[in-house]
N, C-alpha and C positions, 0 to 999 in steps of 0.2 A: 444512356449515360447515367452514372450514379448520381444521386441527389447531392447537390453541393451544400454542405453545412457551412454557412458564412458567419463570421464574427461581426459584431456590431461595432463600427468605428466610433460611434458616439459615446461608448462607455468610457468614463474617466480613467486616466492611466492609473490613478491610485487604486481603483477597483480592480484593474487588470493585474496589479502587483499581488493582490490577495488571491484572486481566482486563479492566477497563473501557477500557484503551487500544485494544482491538480493536473496541469498540462502534461508534465513528464510521466504521469500515470495513465495516460489514455493512448489508445491506438497502438501503433508499433513502437512507441517510445520506451515502455518498460522492457520489452524484449531486447531492444537495441542496447539499453543501459546495462542490462544483465549480461548480454552476450559480450559486450566490450569489456566489462569487468572480469568475466570469466577468462577472456583472452589475456587480459593484463596479468592474471595470476600465473600465466606460463613463465613470467619473469623469475619465478622461483627455481627454474632449472639452473644448475650450477655454471653453465657455460656463459661467460661474461658477454661475448659477442652476440649470442642468441638473446640474452636478456635485454641488451640495448635495442636489438631489432624488434623484439616483442613490445617493449615500452614505446618505441617510436611509432610502430604500426598502430598500436592501440590509441595513441594520442591523435594520430592523423584520422583514424576512423571516427573518433569521438567528435572532433571539430568539423569534420565533413558532414556528419549527421546534424550536429548542432546548427551549422550554417543552413542546412536544408530546412530545419525548423524555423530559423529566422526568416528565411524567404517565404516559406509557406504561411507563416503568421502575417508577415507584411502584405502578402497577397490576399489577405482576408479570409483564410480558411481557419475554421474553428479547431480542427483536430490535427495532430502531428502527421507528417508525410510517412509513406510506407518505406521509402528508400532515400538514401543520400543522393546528392547531385552527381552527375556524371564526372568521372575522374578527369575528363578533358576540359571541364569548366574552368576558365581562367580565373573567375572570381573566387571559386572554392580553393584553388591552388594559392591565389594571392592571400586569402584569409589565413591559410595554414602558415604561410611565411610570416605574415604580420603578427600573428599570435605567437609564433616561435620567438621572433626577435623582441616583441613587446614584453612577453613574460620573462625572457632571459634578462632584458635590461632592468625590469622592475625588481628582479631578485638580486642581481649582481650589484646594482648601483649602491644600495646601503652598505654592502660588504666592502666595496672599493672606496667609497667616498664619505662614509659615515653619515652625519646629520644631513649634509647637502644631498647625499644619495637618496635619503628618504624623500626629500622634496622631488627629486627626479622620478622616483617610483610613483609618487602620488600624481605627478603630471602625466606619466605614461598611463596610469590607471584611468585618469580622467579622459584622455583622448582616445584610448583604445576602443571603447564602445562606438564612438561616432565614426572612427575609421572603419570598423566592421560594418556598421550600418550603411556607410557611403558606398560600400561595394555593391549593395543591393540597388540603391536608387540613383547612383551616379557612375558606377563602374570603377575599374581598377585604377585608372589614372587619377581620378578625382579623390580616391581614397587616400592617396599619398600626398595630397595638397593641403597644407594647413589652412589655407583660406577656405577650402570646402568644409573643413571641420567646424570652424567657428561660424561660418554662415549657416550651416545646418543647426548648430546649437542655438543660434539666434532665432531661427524660425521655429524650433521646437519649444524653446522657453524653459519654464521652471520644471517641466516634466523630465528634462534631461538630467537635472540635478537629483531628482527622485531616482532615476535609473542608476546614476553613479553611486548614490547612497546604497542601493540594493546590491550592486556589484561589489562594492567595498565590504558590505556586511557579509555577503556570502563568501567572499575571499577569506575573511577572518574566520568564518564558520568552518570553511574547508580546512584551513590551517589548524584550527582546534581539533577537528575530527582526525586529522593526520596525527597529531600529537597523542590524542587519547586512544585511537585505535591501533595505529602502527607501532607507537613507541611504548605505550602503557598497557595495551590489551594483548590478548593471545596473538602471536605473530601472524599465522596464516589467516585465521578468522578475522582478526582485526584489520588486516590488509584488504580482505575481500569486502568488508563493510565500508572501509574508507573509499575504495574504488566506486562502490555503489553510490555513496553520498556525493563524491566528487562528480561523477557522471550526471547524477540527478541535478545538481546545482548548475552544471554547465548548460544542460538543456533548458533549465528554468531561466537562466540569464539570457540566453540567445532568444528564447521565446519572448521575453520582455523587450528586447531590442526590436524584434519584429512587430510586437504590439505597439511600440512607440511610433514606428514608421506608419503602421496602419492608422493609428489615431490621428497623425498629422500628415497623411499622404497628400492632401490637397496643397498644403503649404510647401511640401517638399517636391511637388510636381510629379508624384508617383501615382500610377493607376493600378490598383490591386487587380490581379488576374481573376479572382473570384467574381468581381463585379462584371468583368468582360464576359466571362462564361455564363453568368446568370442572365445577362442581357441577351446573349446569343441563343440561349435555350428557351427563352420566353416566346411562345408562338405569336404573341402580339407584336413582336419585333422582327418577324420574318421579312417584312418589307425593308426594314433598315439593314438587316443582315445581307439581303440580296443586293442592296445598293452598295454596301461595303465591299462585297465580293466583286461587284462590277468595277468598283474603283481600284481594288487590288489587281484585277485582271489586266489593267492598262500596263502595268509594269511586270507582273508575275502571274501568268496564267496558271501555273502549277499550284501556287499558293492559294489562289482564288478557288481552284478546284478542291483543294483540301478543306477549305472553309465550308464549302457546300457539302462535301462528303460527311463531315462531322455532323452537320445539321440533319442530313437525310437519314443517318444512322439512328437518330433519336426516335423516329416514327413518322407519323403523318406530316407531310409538308405540302404547301400549296403548289399547284401545277406550274406557275412561272418559275419556281425554284428548280423543279425537276427539268423543265425545258432548258433553262440556262445551264444547268449542270451538263446536260447532253451536248449543248453547243460547245462548252469548254472542252469536254472529252473529245468531241469530233475535231476541234481545232488542233488538238495535240495528237490526233491519229490514234487515240486509245480505243480502238474498235472492240476488243474483247470486253473491256469495261462497259462500253455502251450496251453490249448484249446482256451482260449481267444486270446492269441497271434496268434495262428493258424488261427483263423477267420480273424483277421486284416491283417495278411501277405498274406493269400490266396486272399483276395479281392484286395489288392494292386498289387499282381502278375498278376491276371487276367486283371485288368485295364491296366497294363503295357504290356499285350500280352505275358506274360511268363506262359502260361497255363501248360506246361510240369513240370516246377518247382513247380507250384501250386499243381499239382497232387501228387508230392512227399510229400508236406506238408500235404495234405489230408491223405495220407497213414500213415504218422507219427502220425497224430491225431487219426486215426482209431486204432492204436496200443494202445492208451490210453483209448478211448471210442469207442467200436464197432458200436455204433449208431450215431457217428458223421457225420454230413453233413454240408456243407457251409450254412450260415444263410441268404442267399439272392438268389432270383431266377436268377439274372443276373450273379451270380457266380456259383451256383450249375449247372444250365443248360448247359452253355458252357463247363464246365469240364466234364459233362457226355458225351457230344458229342465228345470231344477230346479223352476221354478214350475209347469210342466205336470204333473210327477210328484208335486208336493207339495200338490196340491189347491187351487191358486190359478189357475184357468183364465182369469179376467179379466186378471190380471197377465201370465200367459204369453201371452195374445193380444196385449196391448199391446207386449210385448217382441218377439214374433215379427213382428208387423206393422211395428214400428219397424226391425227388422233388414232386412226386405224392402224398405222404402222408402229406408232410408239407404244400403244397399249392394246394389242390384238386380243388379249384375254380379258379385258375389262367388259363389264356387262353392257356398257354403252357403245362398244366398238361396232357391232352390227348396225346400230341406228345411224352412226356417223358414216359407216360405209354406204348405207342407202342414201344418205344426204350427198355424199360425194358423187355417187352414180347419177343422182338427180341433177347436180350441178353440171356434170358432163353433158347431160341431155339439154340443159338450158343453154349451154355454150355450143350446141350443135356438134358435139363430139360423140356421135352415136356409137362408133366402134369402141371407143374407150369405155363408154357407159355399159355396153353389152359385156365387154371383157371383165369389167369390175363386178357386174351383177353375177356373172357365172362364178367368178372366184368367191364371192360372198356366199352363194348358194352351196358351194362345196365346203366352205369353212363353217357355215352356220346353218345346216339343213333343218334343224329343229327350232330355230329361233322364230318368233312371231313375224319378223320382217321377211321371212322366206317367201311368203305369199306376195308381198309387195314387189319383191325382186322378180318373181316369176311373171307377175303382171307386166312389169317393165320390159322383160325380155320378149313377152308376147307382142308388146307395142312396137318394140324395135325390130322384131322378126316375126311377122304374122304367120309365116310358113312353118315355124318351129312346132314340132309335134312331140318331141321327146324331152325328157327332163335333162337339163344340163348336167 
């Protein structure tokens, strides 16, 4: 898992306003800002219908990514996200609708109602940020409820008025840029610069909304995702994570399995977590995944010197697939040796034969062939032992084990006088 770069929720919001100017210039944000600005320039094509389509799509793309930045910041991540939210995300769709109607009302009200319309515009500008933020910590329904807006503003306190001041200032700055660049500057270049400035300020504003949620997440009843991921990725919290997975499994076994899957992918995990993961897979009948996990866990156990436990996993996998063997010589061979010396001749025979059949050209194959023949003898399977010894002598006549195989055949058949 990539290292999580977390923001510090204790940083005062006034400080985040200053440092936030660098946010749109990090990660994927500059590329997104530039790409959307370049797309917006397609509005220069003469066809009116196409121009409206381009402007609309560019506007949607900008706000979708800006909302992703808001959420990412609210979740405690330091850097911008790589992509915007899924197009099926109800909150993202609701945001676009809210922004569309809110901005339209703020622009049209002064034109239609004069001085009183300016008051309406200021009122819309004041509640639009908290409506947008409510989509993150309360959902779509609450974002449309005025009681939610003022309750959230009350919990946030003076920092909300700082945010409103910044949003108002950047709106005036954007209007000034539009006047200077589009109306007084070179038409094409001025428009391009204006789009870059407007997109930059949109990302900056939405980042500050997310920073405000992150700063006051405890008061708002919001738990940042970065905190959850950081806790889950801490090896000291494996016991807590396992308890959480067990709790989730009561209602949703698949979700509990996914929780453990993510943890196991990170690297070394305790045996109880592996064992519980296998129990959940078995409960769901996901046998192929049990075998895949078995291969991974067996290799890790052998590398860690826990060969006895690895043999237990091998036996568990054999119960699923009788032909199962570890998928690497450095795993299969040592386990065959441990089984042979540990009083498990049948398992040792299976592993040694599996080694011989899977890797006949490997330098260790003749040795494990001899081990398999020896296990046949230990199991009183003399005919199989003799047949295997003859086969090995034919396949590896010049190998050092050839003499041991010949001696074995002499023991099995004292009347043998010719070479096999």
